[in-house]
N, C-alpha and C positions, 0 to 999 in steps of 0.2 A: 496605482496612483504614484507617480514619481515626482512631478513638478507642478506647483501651484503658483500662478502669478497673481500678486496682490496689487491692484491699481486703483485706489480710492481717491476721491477728492477730500478736502477738509470737512469736518463737521463744524460749521461756522459758529464762532463765539465760544467754542469749547476745545476742539482738538484740531491740530494741523493735519494735513494729509500724511505727513511723515509719521506723526503719532498714531494715526488710525492704522496705517499699514503695519507699524510695529506691533500694535496690540493684536491685530489679526494673525500676524506671523507667530507671535508668542503663543497664542491659543492653539494654532495648528501644531507647533512644536511640542506642546504639552500632551497632545493626543497621538500625533503621528511623527515622532522624532526623526524618522528616516526619510520623510518627504522633504524634498527641496522646495524652499519658498524663495521667490524673488519679489522684492518690494520695489514698486515703481510709483512713488507719490505723484498724484496727478492734479490738474486744475483745468479750468475751462476758459481762461483768459481774464477772469475776475480776481477777486481776493484770493491770495495764496499762490498765484501763478509764479511770482518771483521765487518764492521759497521752493516750490515744487521743482522748477527747472534747474535752479542752482544745485539743489540736493541731488537730483537725478543725474546730473552731468559732472559732478565733482568740481563745480565752479566756486567762485568766491563772492562774498557779499561786500559791498562798498557803501560808504555814507558820504553825502555831500550836503553842504549848506546851500539852500536854494531859496528862491522867492516863492512864497505861498500864494494862494489864490487872491489874497488881498494885499500882497506885497510884503507881508511879514516874513522874517527869516524862518525857514523850516529845515529841520535835520531829516533828510530823506534818504531812504535806502534804495539801492539798485544793485544789480548783479551782473557778473561776467560768467558766462558758461565755461565749461571745462575746455572748450576749444581755444579760449583766450582771445577770440575776436567777435563773439556774439554777446551783446549786452541785452539785458532784460530791464525794461523800464515800465514801472507801473505808474500810470498817470495819477492815480489817486494818492500816491506818496507825496507828490508835490503840488497837485492842483485839485485835490479831492474834497468832496463835500464834507467828509468827516473832520476836516481841518478847521471848519468854521462852526461857531455856534449858530443856532437858528437865527438869532438877531442880526448876525453879520452876513448872512447869505444874500447876495445881491448880484444876479447875473448881468446886470447892466455894467458892473465894474470889475467883476472877477476876471482874472487873467491866467493864461496857461504858460506864462514866462518860466515858471519853475520846472515844467516838463522840458522846455528847451534847455534850461540850465543842466538838467540831468543828462540829456543827449550830448551836450557839449562836454560834460565831465567824462562820459563814456568814450567820446571821440578822442579826447586827450589821453585816455588810457589804452588806446589802440583798437577800439571796437570799430568794425566796418560792416557789421550786420546787426540789426536791431529787431528785437521782439518787443513791440510796444502795445501794452495792455491798456485800453483806454476807458475802462469802466469806472464808475463812481466819481465823475468829475463834478466840480462846482461851477463850471465855466460855460459860457455861451459866446465866446469870442472868435469862433471859426478857426481856432488854432493860431491866430495872429500873434498872440503873446509868445507862444513857442518859437515862431519864426523870427520874431523880434530879438529873442535871446540868442538866436543863431546868426544874426547879422542883417536880417531883412529890415527895411524901413517902410512904414506905412504913413503916407503924407496926405495932408489936406490940400485944398486948392491953392493955398499960399505957400506950399512947400514945408509946412510945419509938421512935426511928428504928432500923430494922433495920441490922444490919451489912451490909457490901458482900458480894456474891457470891451464888451460886445456892442454897447450903444454907440461908441465912438466910430464904429465902422460906417455909420450913415454919412460921415463926413469924408470918407476915403476918396481921394482923387487919383492917386498913383501909388504903385508899389515899386520900391527901389531894391533890386536884388544884387547890386554890384558888390556888396560886402557880405553876402550870404556865404557861410562857411563852405569853402570849396570841397572839403572832405565829404560833404553830403553827396556829391556827384558820384563818388566811388562807394557809396554805402547802400545796402539793401535794407528795406523795412518790411517786416511782416507785422501787420496791424491786426490785433485781436479785436474783431468787430462782429458781434452776434446779432446786430439789428440791421434792417435794410431801409431805414428811414432816409428820405432825401434831406437836403439841407434846409429847405423852406417849405411853406405851405401847411395845410392842416395836419400832415403827418411829419412835419419837419422838426428840427432840433428844438426850436423855441416853443412850439405848441405842445409837443409831447413830453419833452424833458425839462422845459423851463420851469414849470410850477414846482417841481420837487426841489429845484435849486433856489426857490424863493421868489419866482416871478409872479407878479399879479397879472390879470388879464391885459391891463394896459402895457405892462412891461413886455408881455409876449408879443403884442403887436409891434412895439418899438424894435425889439430884437429881431423879429422875423423880417421886418423891412430893412434893417441894417444888414442882415446876412444876405438878403436878396441883392442889395446894392454891392456888397462885397463880391458875390458871385459874378455880378455884371462886370466889375472891374477885372476880376481874374480872367473872365472870358474875353474881354476886350484887349487886355494887355499881354496875357500869356497864351491865349488861344485854347484854353482848356475849359470845357463846359462841365462843371462838377455839381451844379445846383441840384440836378435831379438824379444824380448817380446813387445807386443803392449803397447805403452805409455812410453817405456824405454827412448826414445829420447826427451821426454817433458822437457822443461826448461834446455836445455843443458846437458841432461843426469841425471837430478835430479830424474826422474822416475826410472831409472835403480838403482840408489843408494838406493831409498826407497825399491824397491823390493829385492835388494840383502842384505841389512844390517838391515832392520827393521823386526823383527820377526813376528809381527802382523800388516800387511799392506795390504791395498786395494787401487787400483787406480780406481776411480769412476768418473762419470760425475759430474761436479761441481754443477749443478742444483739439482741433486738427493741428494747430501750431504746436500744442503741447505734446500730442501724440508723436509728431515728427521729431521734436527736439529731444524727447526722452528715449527714442528708439524702442518704443514698446513692442512694435511688430517683431523685432529680433528676439525678444523674450518669449513671445507667443509661439514661435515656430515649433518648439518641441515641448510645449506645455500640455497638461492634461485638464486643467481647470483654471478659470479666472474668477477672482473675487473683487468686486468693485463696491462703490457706495458713496453716499454723501449724507449731509445732515438730515435731509428730508427727501424721501422718494415719493413722487406723485406724478400727476399728469403733466406737470411743467418740466419734469426731468427729460422728456422726449425732445424738448426744444433746445438742442445744442449743449446740454449739460454733460458733465464728465462721464457718468455711468453709461449713458447711451453711446457716446463716442467710443468708449472702451469696448462695450458690448458689440457694436457694429464691426469693429476691427477684429474682435475675437471670433465672430461668426465667419470671417473670411478664412479662418483656420479650423472651422468646424468645432469650436470649443464651447462647452457649457459655461454659463455665466451665472454667478450668484451675486445678488445685490444686498448690501446691509445698509440700512438707513437709521439715523438717530430716531426717526419716527416715520410712519407711513400715513398716507391719506387715502380717503375712500377711492379716489381715481387712480391709485397706484397700478391697477390692472393694465393700464395703457402701456406700461413698460414691457409687458410680455410680447407685444407686437413689434418690439424694436430690439430684441436680442437678449433681454434678461430673462432667465428661465425660472428663477425663484427669488423671493425677497424675504428679508427678515428685519424685524424692528428691534431696536435696542430698548425701547420703553417696555418694561415688564409689568407695570401697574399704573393706575391712575396717578398722574403727577402734573404739576404746573411747569411752565417753561423753565423757571429758575432752578427748580429741583432737577429737571432733566439735564440742564447745562452743568450743574454742579456735580452730578453723578455720571457724566458722560463717559469717562474712562472706565469706571467699574461696569457700567451697563454694556458698553461695547465689548469688554473682555468677557463678560458672561455670555453674551450672544455669540460672539466669535467662537467660544469654546463649544457651545451647543452646535453650531454649524460644523465645526471640525469633527465633533462626535458623530453627527449624521453621516458625514463623508466617510469616516472610518468604518461605521457600521455597514455602509453600502459596499465596502471592499470585501466583506466576509462572504 
């Protein structure tokens, strides 16, 4: 055993991906000091994507004051990768559900303007390639707020600017792109999108994701009709049919906006974007073993989550893969069919969630050392 690649996701609400990788590396060093470890913190396009990518590429974090989902000023973080031209934008930082109390969640009114503000700040800093992670939004405005912040105008039949929010799209008569930031034409967008929902209908943005953003059944109907009208105007004026495109309904229709208004745009699995950006494949080429993990390993892990993305890439190099989870569920056996060869849980006794979160670092360190000891014993 000469080289072990450590590529975990974060343990949500307790440890960042960088912290998880560090604890595992420390445990290996304590048992096998002569084994090389390479730490590649990972993410799948959701929470932690910004930190993982900036850390992995030697980039820089930035902060900008932008408009939150209800128009309040928000201090939002974004990042520039080590190449100096690729920006990472987490939609949740500016337009996220976590920015609003339950009482203030209203997808009829929430707007993605802050996400557009972040894109503009990154353009001003020289970014011409974007990784846009669109999970965790509080919005259902079809990305119109984002586009408004970048210079587009959404007008009613009298030529007046629409109000912010998803409901106002029902009054949309025309889209004026004359002042849309011209730098967008020379920019590339990789949009981290792990759902295939269309923009409208029973599997659309409003019906599936609206309720968690505060939408009542009546609001869902209003929003779905507004997005259908929005799609009609886009189709009529731009010649782009995005209503039924896979992923168009992601983040309250942000997927549709990206496909319709960004010239160079791809909707991709979040984990694939991160795998490419971190250059994980290069580290695997001469490795002997891969260790990955996340807060909970279970049957849901196989649906585009970090450990499976890492495992599938590792198998292209014929490498064994160990998964470490904050906890395991009964259906964890499903991961064995997708490239993970063995799994270990950090929970070593009966405990509630708060205790598990509070002791996450110590529990991970203990488990990682046990894993390292097993690896060391197998070398003999």
